[in-house]
N, C-alpha and C positions, 0 to 999 in steps of 0.2 A: 262539414269542413270544405273550404273552397280549394280548388286547384291551385297548385303552387309550382308554376313554371321554373321558377329559380331552383327549387329542390330537385325537381326532374333534370334539369341541365346539369346540376352539381352531380346527381347519380350517374348520368350518362358519361360525364367527364371521368368520374372515379372508374367506371368500367373499362373506358377506353384507355386510360392510364395504366391500369392493372394489366391489360392485354398486351401493352407494349413490353412488359416484362417476360413474356412467354416466349420460350424457344420453340416451341411446338406449334401447329396449327391449331388455334383454339377458337375457330370461327362458330362451331357449334355452342361452345360455352358463352361466347359473346352474344350470340343471337338469344339464347335462353335468358340470359342476364337482362338484356335490353328488353325483351319481350315482358319479362316480370316487372322492370321498372315501369314501363308503359302501363301494363294491367293495373298495377297499384296506383298509378297516377289516375287513371280513368275511374277506379273505384272510388276515389276521393271526391267525386262530383257531389254536389248539393244544389238542387234548384229550389229557389224561393218563389212560390206562385202565390201571386196576390189578387188576381181578377181574371175574368173572362168565361169561365165555366159556370154554369148554373146546375145544381142538383135539385130539381123542383124549383122552389122559390128561394133556395139558399145558395149564396155565392160559394164556390170552392175556393179555398185558399189553403196554404200549408207549406211545409218544407219536406221536400221528397229527397231522400238519400239512397245510394245504392244499397241493396239488401244482399247482393251476390257477393260471395267471397271465394 
C-alpha cells in the first residue's frame, strides 16, 4: 500500500474539527489521536526495490512492507 497524504490530511482535519467541539482542554487527546494518525500513515509505507544490491550473483529485488504493528 502506498502512502496516502490526502487520507492523512482528512484524518487530521477530522481530529481538529472534533476538538473544536470540546469544552475542556483536550490537548492530551488531540496529541494521542494525531500521533496515532501519523503512526498509521507511516505503517502504510511500501518500498519497491528493483535493482542495486547483489546477493552473490543474484540481484536483490522485491516489495518491502512494514511488518510492525
